[in-house]
SEGU-135228 format. One record per residue (C-alpha): residue in one letter; y, x, z. Coordinates in steps of 0.5 Angstrom, whole numbers, padded with zeros to 4 digits, always signed. Example, Ala and Ser with C-alpha at 12.3 -4.5 7.8 and 13.67 -1.06 7.14 Angstrom:
// residues 2
a-0009+0025+0016
s-0002+0027+0014
END
This chain:
// residues 504
m+0158-0281-0184
a+0153-0281-0178
l+0156-0278-0172
g+0151-0273-0168
p+0149-0266-0168
r+0146-0263-0174
l+0144-0256-0176
d+0148-0252-0182
l+0146-0246-0186
r+0151-0242-0189
q+0151-0235-0192
t+0158-0231-0191
q+0160-0224-0193
s+0163-0219-0188
l+0165-0212-0187
v+0161-0209-0181
m+0163-0203-0178
t+0158-0200-0174
p+0159-0196-0167
q+0157-0189-0171
l+0162-0191-0177
q+0168-0193-0172
q+0167-0186-0168
a+0167-0182-0175
i+0173-0185-0177
k+0176-0183-0170
l+0174-0176-0171
l+0178-0176-0177
t+0185-0177-0173
l+0183-0172-0168
s+0186-0165-0168
n+0182-0159-0166
l+0184-0159-0159
e+0183-0166-0158
i+0176-0165-0162
e+0175-0160-0156
a+0176-0165-0151
f+0172-0170-0154
i+0166-0165-0155
g+0167-0164-0147
d+0165-0171-0146
a+0160-0171-0151
l+0156-0166-0147
d+0157-0169-0141
a+0154-0176-0143
n+0148-0173-0148
p+0143-0167-0145
l+0141-0166-0152
l+0147-0163-0154
e+0150-0156-0152
m+0156-0151-0155
g+0154-0145-0159
e+0158-0140-0163
a+0159-0142-0171
p+0156-0137-0175
p+0160-0133-0180
v+0162-0137-0187
e+0163-0134-0194
p+0169-0137-0198
v+0167-0143-0203
e+0171-0143-0209
i+0174-0149-0211
e+0176-0151-0218
a+0184-0152-0220
r+0183-0160-0220
r+0176-0160-0218
t+0172-0159-0211
s+0165-0159-0209
l+0166-0161-0202
e+0162-0168-0201
s+0166-0174-0200
s+0166-0177-0193
p+0161-0182-0192
c+0165-0187-0188
d+0170-0187-0193
q+0165-0189-0198
l+0162-0194-0193
i+0169-0197-0193
g+0170-0197-0200
e+0163-0200-0202
g+0163-0205-0196
m+0156-0202-0194
a+0158-0201-0186
a+0152-0204-0184
e+0147-0200-0188
d+0150-0193-0185
r+0144-0189-0184
p+0146-0182-0183
l+0141-0179-0179
d+0137-0173-0182
i+0133-0171-0175
s+0127-0175-0173
a+0122-0174-0168
e+0117-0172-0174
t+0122-0166-0176
l+0121-0163-0169
d+0114-0164-0169
v+0109-0160-0164
d+0103-0160-0161
r+0103-0166-0156
d+0098-0163-0151
t+0103-0158-0149
g+0110-0161-0150
d+0113-0154-0151
g+0118-0151-0155
g+0114-0145-0156
g+0119-0140-0153
d+0124-0138-0148
t+0130-0138-0153
p+0132-0145-0154
e+0131-0147-0162
r+0138-0150-0165
y+0139-0154-0170
e+0146-0152-0174
p+0148-0156-0180
a+0150-0152-0186
f+0158-0152-0186
e+0162-0149-0192
g+0168-0146-0187
e+0173-0144-0193
a+0175-0146-0199
t+0179-0142-0205
i+0184-0144-0210
s+0189-0141-0215
g+0196-0139-0212
g+0199-0133-0209
g+0202-0129-0203
e+0200-0125-0197
a+0198-0129-0191
p+0200-0126-0184
a+0196-0125-0178
m+0194-0130-0173
e+0199-0130-0168
e+0197-0132-0160
y+0199-0138-0158
g+0199-0142-0151
a+0204-0138-0147
f+0208-0142-0142
d+0215-0139-0140
e+0218-0140-0133
t+0221-0147-0132
l+0228-0148-0129
a+0225-0151-0123
e+0220-0145-0122
h+0226-0140-0123
l+0231-0144-0118
h+0226-0145-0113
g+0224-0137-0113
q+0231-0136-0111
i+0232-0141-0105
g+0227-0137-0101
a+0232-0130-0102
v+0238-0133-0100
v+0237-0139-0095
r+0236-0138-0088
d+0237-0145-0086
p+0230-0149-0087
k+0234-0156-0087
l+0239-0154-0092
a+0233-0150-0096
f+0229-0157-0096
i+0235-0161-0099
a+0237-0156-0104
r+0230-0156-0107
f+0230-0163-0107
l+0236-0163-0111
i+0233-0158-0116
d+0227-0162-0117
q+0232-0168-0119
l+0235-0163-0125
d+0234-0165-0132
d+0231-0160-0137
a+0239-0158-0139
g+0240-0156-0132
y+0244-0163-0130
l+0244-0167-0124
a+0244-0174-0126
a+0243-0177-0119
s+0248-0180-0114
l+0249-0175-0108
r+0250-0182-0104
e+0244-0184-0106
i+0240-0177-0105
a+0243-0177-0098
m+0241-0184-0096
d+0234-0183-0099
l+0233-0176-0095
q+0237-0179-0089
v+0242-0174-0088
s+0250-0174-0089
p+0253-0173-0095
a+0257-0167-0093
e+0250-0163-0092
v+0248-0166-0099
e+0255-0163-0102
a+0253-0156-0098
a+0246-0156-0101
l+0249-0158-0108
a+0254-0152-0108
l+0248-0147-0106
v+0244-0150-0112
q+0250-0149-0117
s+0251-0142-0114
l+0244-0140-0117
d+0242-0137-0123
p+0244-0139-0129
t+0251-0141-0127
g+0252-0148-0129
v+0246-0151-0126
g+0247-0157-0122
a+0253-0159-0125
r+0254-0167-0126
s+0258-0167-0132
l+0259-0162-0138
s+0266-0160-0135
e+0263-0158-0129
c+0258-0154-0132
i+0263-0150-0136
a+0268-0150-0130
l+0262-0147-0126
q+0262-0141-0131
a+0269-0140-0132
k+0270-0139-0124
e+0264-0134-0125
a+0268-0130-0130
d+0274-0131-0126
r+0278-0134-0131
y+0279-0141-0128
d+0286-0141-0128
p+0291-0147-0129
a+0291-0147-0136
m+0283-0146-0137
a+0282-0152-0132
r+0287-0157-0136
l+0283-0155-0142
i+0276-0156-0139
d+0278-0163-0136
n+0280-0165-0143
l+0274-0163-0147
e+0274-0170-0151
m+0281-0168-0154
i+0277-0162-0157
a+0272-0166-0160
r+0278-0171-0163
g+0281-0165-0166
e+0288-0166-0162
l+0289-0158-0161
p+0296-0158-0162
r+0297-0163-0156
l+0292-0160-0152
r+0296-0153-0153
r+0302-0156-0150
m+0298-0159-0144
c+0296-0153-0142
g+0303-0149-0143
v+0300-0143-0147
d+0302-0141-0154
e+0298-0141-0160
e+0295-0134-0159
d+0293-0135-0152
f+0290-0142-0154
a+0286-0139-0159
d+0283-0134-0154
m+0282-0140-0149
l+0278-0143-0154
a+0274-0137-0156
e+0272-0136-0149
l+0270-0143-0148
r+0265-0142-0154
g+0262-0137-0150
y+0260-0141-0145
d+0253-0145-0145
p+0253-0152-0144
k+0246-0153-0143
p+0244-0147-0138
g+0237-0150-0136
l+0235-0150-0144
r+0234-0142-0143
y+0227-0144-0139
g+0221-0147-0141
g+0220-0155-0139
g+0213-0153-0137
a+0210-0160-0140
a+0210-0159-0148
a+0204-0156-0151
p+0204-0151-0156
v+0203-0152-0163
v+0196-0149-0165
p+0194-0150-0173
d+0188-0153-0175
i+0188-0150-0182
l+0190-0143-0184
i+0192-0141-0191
s+0192-0134-0193
a+0192-0130-0199
r+0187-0127-0204
a+0187-0121-0207
d+0187-0124-0214
g+0193-0128-0213
g+0189-0134-0210
w+0189-0138-0203
n+0184-0138-0198
v+0184-0145-0194
a+0180-0145-0188
l+0179-0148-0181
n+0182-0145-0175
q+0175-0143-0172
a+0179-0140-0166
t+0180-0147-0164
l+0174-0151-0167
p+0168-0152-0162
k+0161-0151-0165
l+0156-0157-0163
i+0149-0156-0163
l+0142-0159-0162
n+0138-0156-0156
r+0131-0157-0160
s+0127-0154-0154
y+0130-0158-0149
y+0128-0164-0153
l+0121-0162-0154
e+0120-0161-0147
m+0123-0168-0145
r+0119-0172-0151
g+0113-0168-0148
a+0115-0171-0141
c+0116-0178-0144
a+0109-0178-0147
g+0106-0178-0140
k+0102-0184-0137
s+0108-0184-0132
a+0113-0185-0137
g+0115-0192-0140
k+0118-0195-0146
e+0125-0195-0143
d+0124-0187-0142
r+0122-0186-0149
g+0127-0191-0152
w+0133-0187-0148
l+0131-0181-0151
s+0130-0183-0158
e+0137-0186-0157
k+0140-0179-0155
l+0137-0176-0160
a+0140-0181-0165
d+0147-0180-0162
a+0146-0172-0162
n+0144-0172-0169
w+0150-0177-0172
l+0155-0173-0168
v+0153-0166-0170
k+0153-0169-0178
a+0160-0173-0177
l+0163-0166-0174
d+0160-0163-0180
q+0163-0168-0185
r+0170-0168-0182
q+0171-0161-0183
k+0169-0161-0190
t+0174-0167-0191
i+0179-0164-0188
l+0178-0158-0192
k+0178-0162-0198
v+0185-0165-0197
a+0188-0159-0195
s+0186-0155-0201
e+0189-0161-0205
l+0195-0161-0201
v+0196-0153-0203
r+0194-0155-0210
q+0200-0160-0211
q+0205-0156-0207
e+0203-0149-0209
g+0211-0148-0211
f+0212-0149-0203
f+0208-0143-0201
r+0210-0139-0207
h+0218-0140-0207
g+0219-0144-0200
v+0222-0151-0199
s+0226-0151-0205
q+0220-0152-0209
l+0217-0158-0205
r+0215-0163-0210
p+0215-0171-0208
l+0208-0173-0206
t+0204-0179-0203
l+0198-0181-0200
r+0195-0185-0206
a+0196-0179-0211
v+0192-0174-0206
a+0187-0180-0205
e+0186-0181-0212
t+0185-0174-0214
v+0180-0172-0208
g+0176-0179-0209
l+0178-0181-0202
h+0181-0188-0200
e+0188-0187-0198
s+0187-0189-0191
t+0182-0183-0190
v+0187-0178-0193
s+0192-0181-0188
r+0187-0180-0182
v+0186-0173-0184
t+0193-0171-0184
s+0195-0174-0177
n+0196-0169-0172
k+0194-0163-0176
y+0198-0157-0177
l+0197-0152-0183
m+0199-0145-0182
c+0202-0140-0187
e+0206-0134-0188
r+0212-0139-0188
g+0211-0142-0181
t+0207-0148-0178
f+0207-0155-0181
e+0204-0161-0180
l+0200-0164-0186
k+0205-0170-0186
y+0211-0165-0188
f+0208-0164-0195
f+0208-0172-0196
t+0216-0173-0198
s+0220-0178-0202
g+0223-0176-0208
v+0229-0177-0213
s+0230-0176-0220
g+0232-0169-0223
a+0235-0167-0229
d+0229-0166-0233
g+0226-0173-0231
e+0221-0170-0226
g+0221-0172-0219
v+0224-0167-0214
s+0223-0167-0206
a+0228-0170-0202
e+0226-0164-0197
a+0228-0159-0203
v+0235-0163-0204
k+0236-0163-0197
a+0235-0155-0197
a+0240-0155-0203
i+0245-0159-0199
k+0245-0154-0193
q+0245-0148-0197
l+0251-0150-0201
i+0255-0152-0194
d+0253-0146-0191
n+0256-0142-0196
e+0262-0146-0197
d+0269-0142-0196
p+0272-0144-0190
k+0279-0145-0193
k+0276-0150-0198
i+0271-0155-0195
l+0266-0158-0200
s+0267-0166-0200
d+0261-0170-0202
d+0264-0171-0209
t+0264-0164-0210
l+0257-0163-0207
v+0255-0169-0212
d+0257-0164-0218
l+0254-0158-0215
l+0248-0161-0214
k+0248-0164-0221
e+0249-0157-0224
k+0242-0155-0220
g+0239-0161-0223
f+0239-0166-0218
e+0242-0173-0220
l+0244-0176-0214
a+0249-0181-0212
r+0255-0180-0207
r+0252-0184-0201
t+0245-0181-0202
v+0248-0174-0201
a+0252-0177-0195
k+0245-0179-0192
y+0241-0173-0193
r+0247-0169-0190
e+0247-0173-0184
a+0240-0173-0184
i+0240-0165-0183
g+0245-0165-0178
l+0251-0163-0182
g+0258-0167-0181
s+0263-0169-0186
s+0268-0165-0189
v+0273-0167-0184
q+0268-0165-0178
r+0266-0159-0181
r+0274-0157-0182
r+0275-0158-0175
q+0269-0154-0173
k+0271-0148-0177
a+0278-0148-0175
l+0275-0148-0167
s+0271-0142-0169
g+0276-0138-0172
k+0275-0139-0179
r+0281-0141-0182
END
């Protein structure tokens, strides 16, 4: 074989994702609030786009197992391997043609392109829907509450400065995790001054903030209630013995009889171990639903997007015509006309992509309500096992598209607000041979434990038998796993808890 450079011709096939297709896929994963921020950036980047008000929409009826909403174009391209042939634009310079001599839109009011949007869908079901509640109000944070008290009780500016610094070091529960020695070194003050500032913080409302441990937090509240006697002090200093269930030994250490000891435990339960949680953290955003489920008079359901958080993006036709007329002049070059055409294509694609995103979300949400109709009628006990593949096959989309649609989206119905991912649950076998949702099993376990006799705590073996009577075929270790997943202790732990709460 001769050594040397040569030219080879090869033909290969590959899936190419255009920037427009990548953007359409990204839009599917965003919530309505994230879409609003995305549109804000698009408005800054493209002068042909502007915000508009969504017109009223009429409900569109959907059959029990069929929908008239179109499939997502990005999903079709992915499935067919035709990403390179993506040409979704339906607005061109010809569709906006006017007299080139004037370059005028023909009026003062901008003419706007607004794609048709089927904003609602209806399916079979029943129940009444609640009115949309207000969202977004933030409570006063713990730090704000404490800072507001400092100015009213402190006259020494240095002491107030150290106290405010300590307040900013508190966690959400109101505890101080930082070392006083380190704080004194950081502020270049004496440890005694830091101790005085900490005592000041611990005197503020709510009682118990500024504590460095659970025992100190409870002790501060006992002192406030004038109940911090030697017996209570020993009880508070040995809280770990309560967790271990060593009540007889702890009673002897406190030197009280059974009646006094029971009163001390009852008083201990009245204290707040995390006083800071009464106030908001200030950083968590409210959960705003993207989809609203409401009832129809004929016993069906309305599935609609939340128009209150869904921005409407439109194309300013008059401004485009004005700019095209300016670019048609002799002074404008090919680069200017190319820039305008690019902005028109981007604006048209984004408007259509947002419109298709809304249709795809409605399509998937409608199918979720169909599949989980028992949940919307009767609650979590009727939640069925459901997979992404099952929904994808029914609505004619790719499984990855359904996964993107259900990410970061929330649904609001009369039973509350739920993430769409909540409706996809694993299942266990039922007595009738049909699958049962794991969430329904957890709900049944919780109901049995909540209703158990304090004198006869249910063991996991007993729960297995009771669940079998309800139609759930479960092994003992599966019951234990579900019980721990919902935060319920074993029979021994529950017996101790109910003994402490006086349910003997």
